[in-house]
C-alpha positions in Angstrom: 122.5 -1.6 -74.5 121.0 1.4 -75.7 122.0 2.1 -80.0 122.6 6.3 -78.8 126.4 5.9 -78.5 127.5 8.0 -74.8 130.2 10.5 -75.7 133.8 9.9 -74.8 134.3 10.8 -71.0 130.6 10.3 -69.7 131.7 7.3 -67.3 134.5 8.8 -66.1 132.8 12.4 -65.4 129.8 10.6 -63.9 132.2 9.1 -61.2 133.9 12.3 -60.9 130.5 14.0 -59.1 129.9 11.0 -57.3 133.3 11.0 -55.6 133.5 15.0 -54.8 129.9 14.7 -53.4 130.3 14.6 -49.3 128.0 11.0 -49.1 130.4 9.5 -50.7 133.2 10.5 -48.2 131.3 9.7 -45.0 130.8 6.6 -46.8 135.2 6.1 -47.7 136.6 7.5 -44.6 135.4 5.2 -42.6 135.8 2.0 -45.5 139.5 3.5 -45.3 140.0 3.1 -41.8 138.2 0.1 -41.1 141.3 -1.1 -44.0 144.2 0.4 -42.8 143.3 0.7 -38.6 141.2 -1.8 -37.7 141.8 -0.6 -34.0 140.1 2.9 -34.3 137.4 1.3 -37.0 134.8 1.4 -34.4 135.6 4.4 -32.1 135.5 7.0 -35.3 132.1 5.8 -36.8 130.2 5.8 -32.9 131.7 9.2 -32.1 130.9 10.5 -35.6 127.0 8.7 -35.3 126.7 9.9 -31.6 127.9 13.7 -32.2 125.3 13.8 -35.3 122.5 12.3 -33.4 123.2 15.0 -30.7 123.1 17.8 -33.3 119.3 16.7 -35.0 117.1 18.8 -32.0 119.8 22.5 -33.6 119.4 21.3 -37.5 115.7 20.2 -37.3 115.0 24.0 -35.7 117.4 25.5 -38.2 116.1 24.2 -41.1 112.2 25.3 -39.9 113.4 28.5 -39.5 115.0 29.4 -43.0 112.1 27.6 -44.8 110.3 30.1 -42.8 112.0 33.4 -43.6 112.4 32.2 -47.6 108.4 31.6 -47.7 108.0 34.6 -46.1 110.0 36.8 -48.0 112.4 38.0 -45.5 115.0 39.5 -48.3 112.4 42.7 -48.0 112.8 43.4 -44.5 116.8 43.2 -45.3 116.6 45.2 -48.4 114.4 47.6 -46.2 118.3 48.5 -44.2 119.6 50.3 -47.0 117.1 53.4 -46.3 117.7 56.2 -44.6 120.5 58.4 -43.5 124.1 56.2 -44.2 125.2 56.1 -40.4 121.6 53.6 -39.5 122.8 52.1 -43.2 125.5 50.7 -42.0 124.0 50.0 -38.4 121.7 48.0 -39.7 123.1 46.0 -42.0 125.8 45.1 -39.9 122.9 43.5 -37.5 120.6 41.9 -40.3 123.5 40.5 -42.2 123.2 37.2 -40.2 119.7 37.5 -40.7 119.9 37.6 -44.3 118.1 34.1 -45.4 120.2 33.8 -48.7 122.5 31.1 -50.2 125.7 31.7 -52.1 123.8 32.4 -55.4 121.3 34.6 -54.3 123.8 37.4 -52.4 124.9 39.0 -55.8 121.9 39.2 -57.9 120.7 41.0 -54.1 123.4 43.7 -53.5 124.1 44.1 -57.8 119.6 45.6 -56.9 121.2 47.2 -54.0 124.0 49.1 -56.0 121.7 49.8 -58.7 119.0 52.2 -56.7 122.4 53.9 -55.1 122.6 52.3 -51.6 125.8 53.7 -50.0 129.3 50.9 -50.7 129.6 51.2 -46.7 126.8 49.9 -45.5 127.0 47.3 -48.5 130.4 47.0 -47.0 129.2 45.8 -43.7 126.5 43.7 -45.3 129.2 41.8 -46.9 131.5 41.1 -43.3 128.8 40.5 -41.4 126.5 38.1 -43.4 128.8 35.0 -44.3 130.0 35.1 -40.4 126.5 33.8 -39.4 122.9 32.8 -40.0 120.4 31.2 -38.5 121.4 28.1 -39.8 125.2 28.5 -38.9 124.1 30.3 -35.5 122.2 26.3 -33.7 124.8 24.3 -35.5 128.1 26.1 -33.7 125.8 26.0 -30.9 125.3 22.3 -31.0 129.1 22.1 -32.1 131.3 24.3 -29.5 128.7 25.5 -27.4 126.3 28.9 -27.1 129.1 31.2 -25.6 131.0 30.8 -28.9 128.2 30.9 -31.1 126.9 34.0 -29.5 130.5 35.6 -29.4 130.6 34.7 -33.5 127.3 36.3 -33.6 128.9 39.7 -32.0 132.1 39.5 -34.2 130.1 39.3 -37.0 128.1 42.7 -35.8 131.2 44.3 -34.9 133.3 43.3 -38.1 130.6 44.7 -40.5 130.3 48.2 -37.8 134.2 48.2 -38.0 134.1 47.7 -41.7 131.1 49.9 -42.9 132.5 53.3 -40.9 136.3 52.5 -41.9 134.7 52.6 -45.4 132.9 55.4 -45.2 135.9 57.5 -43.6 138.5 56.1 -46.2 135.7 57.0 -49.4 135.0 60.3 -47.4 139.1 60.9 -47.8 139.1 60.2 -51.3 139.4 57.0 -51.5 137.7 54.4 -53.6 136.1 57.5 -55.5 134.7 54.8 -58.7 134.7 51.5 -56.6 132.4 49.9 -59.4 133.5 47.4 -61.8 132.9 49.0 -65.4 130.3 47.5 -66.2 126.6 48.3 -65.3 125.2 47.0 -62.2 121.9 45.6 -63.4 119.2 43.8 -61.5 119.0 39.6 -62.0 115.2 40.5 -63.7 113.7 37.8 -61.8 111.8 39.8 -59.2 111.2 43.0 -57.7 114.0 45.7 -56.1 115.5 44.3 -52.7 113.9 47.8 -51.6 110.7 47.0 -52.7 108.0 44.6 -51.2 106.8 43.5 -48.1 107.4 39.7 -46.2 104.4 38.2 -45.7 105.0 35.9 -42.2 102.0 34.4 -42.3 103.4 32.9 -45.7 101.2 29.9 -44.9 97.6 31.9 -46.5 99.6 31.6 -49.8 99.9 28.4 -51.7 102.6 29.7 -53.8 104.4 30.6 -50.5 103.3 27.2 -48.5 105.3 25.4 -51.3 108.7 27.4 -51.6 108.4 26.4 -47.6 108.2 22.9 -48.3 111.0 23.1 -51.3 113.4 24.8 -49.3 113.1 22.4 -45.6 113.4 19.7 -47.9 116.6 21.0 -49.7 118.4 22.7 -46.2 117.3 19.5 -44.7 119.6 17.4 -47.0 121.9 19.7 -47.6 122.5 20.3 -43.4 122.3 16.7 -43.5 125.2 15.6 -45.8 127.9 18.2 -44.8 126.8 18.2 -40.9 127.6 14.2 -41.5 130.8 14.8 -43.1 132.1 17.5 -40.6 131.7 14.9 -37.6 133.7 12.3 -39.4 136.6 14.8 -39.9 136.7 15.7 -36.7 136.5 11.9 -35.5 139.7 11.6 -37.5 140.8 15.1 -35.8 140.2 13.2 -32.5 141.7 10.0 -33.3 144.8 10.7 -35.7 146.3 14.3 -35.2 148.0 14.8 -32.1 147.6 17.0 -29.7 150.5 18.7 -28.7 151.1 19.4 -32.6 147.9 21.8 -32.4 148.5 22.8 -29.3 152.2 23.8 -30.3 151.0 25.9 -33.4 147.7 27.5 -32.1 147.5 26.6 -28.2 148.6 29.8 -27.2 146.7 32.9 -25.8 149.1 35.6 -27.9 148.8 37.4 -30.7 150.4 34.9 -32.3 148.3 32.1 -32.0 145.0 33.5 -33.3 147.3 35.2 -36.0 148.5 31.8 -37.3 144.7 30.8 -37.0 143.5 33.5 -38.9 145.9 32.9 -42.3 145.3 29.6 -42.1 141.6 29.6 -41.9 141.6 31.9 -45.3 142.5 29.1 -47.1 141.3 25.9 -45.2 138.3 27.0 -44.7 134.8 24.7 -45.8 132.2 26.1 -45.0 130.2 27.6 -42.4 128.9 23.6 -41.4 131.6 22.1 -41.7 133.9 24.3 -39.9 132.6 23.8 -36.3 132.5 20.4 -36.1 135.9 20.1 -37.4 136.9 23.3 -34.8 135.7 21.2 -31.8 138.0 18.8 -32.3 141.2 21.0 -32.7 140.0 22.4 -29.5 140.1 18.8 -27.6 143.8 18.4 -29.5 144.5 22.4 -27.8 143.6 24.8 -29.9 142.7 28.3 -27.9 139.4 29.5 -28.0 140.8 32.7 -29.2 142.8 31.0 -32.3 139.1 28.9 -33.3 137.2 32.5 -33.5 139.6 34.0 -35.5 139.6 30.9 -37.6 135.9 30.6 -38.5 135.8 34.6 -39.1 138.7 34.6 -41.3 137.4 31.5 -43.1 133.9 32.3 -43.3 135.3 36.1 -45.1 137.6 34.1 -46.8 135.4 31.5 -48.5 134.5 31.3 -52.2 131.1 32.2 -52.6 131.6 35.9 -50.2 135.1 36.8 -51.7 133.0 35.9 -55.4 130.0 37.8 -54.5 132.4 41.1 -53.8 134.8 40.6 -56.4 132.0 40.4 -59.2 130.9 43.6 -58.2 133.7 45.7 -57.0 136.9 46.9 -58.5 140.0 45.4 -56.6 141.2 47.9 -54.3 137.4 47.5 -52.6 138.4 44.1 -52.7 141.6 44.6 -51.2 140.3 45.9 -48.3 137.5 44.0 -48.0 140.0 41.2 -47.5 142.0 43.3 -45.4 139.1 44.1 -43.1 137.8 40.8 -43.0 141.5 39.4 -41.3 142.0 42.6 -39.6 138.4 41.6 -37.6 139.4 38.0 -37.8 142.2 38.6 -35.2 140.2 41.1 -33.1 137.2 39.0 -32.7 140.1 36.0 -31.5 141.7 38.1 -29.0 139.1 39.9 -27.7 136.9 36.4 -27.9 140.4 34.8 -26.2 139.7 37.9 -23.0 136.4 36.6 -22.3 135.9 32.8 -21.8 
């Protein structure tokens, strides 16, 4: 035994961290089903395993793509969207938002740098609204769980919401609203790299040793991240299909009217986990009677209101702009759900 005294609570914190990981739930949930409902245990596990194996090709392609974008320095290409006329910036920000290879912690310094060099808030709002909804891994995972029509529909909703939010904010600012949108403290660059409006991507990243190293690290980190969350997602989907009554889901969000879509959007805002867990869970809910429009509204509203997405907005702008972001996100989610309901 070590002579060094361990601080009180260390063991508790250690076990708390372990229990909070997705892998722990992936193991404990089937064991709980086995203990409480042995008849359904094999079905829950086999469903989750089959669904996960079917997703592996999508995971592999998504991981390779995001690692390439990060190693190449695609952030510089995204930053180039914030140059030129304001209308052009809004359009490009909405389009490029879904291509941005940022994790949640990187969005804040990126946007802070854009604000520091004078990028208009309307274009940044367009980026803020579109970027949480779709990115390369999310596109392929959504396609694997819900089909390509749903994945393409979500990508279209991301661009549409970004455009609508960007141009609406521009109109409101022209009318005198949001005159001083930024928080009182000065916006500073993170100091760890060049301005987001500078630099140039190196698409042939393998020609530089540092970029090859970055590619390997991103490949490993993203593979582990996606695998653990998707394993949990398919376990949860198996539970939904096995234990949630179909008539309950159909009664709440099974209709094709505005009410069921709005309810799904309202529930999605606080209940959303992340963009990798949501598609398999929604697949399970749709098998139980959730309408396609309600599923789209749930996913769009949840992505906009996820903690990382909201933190990026809250940390940089005042409450009225933050409220506009939430309001635009909810209204856009309902509109996306209704349009998708008509299209499918």
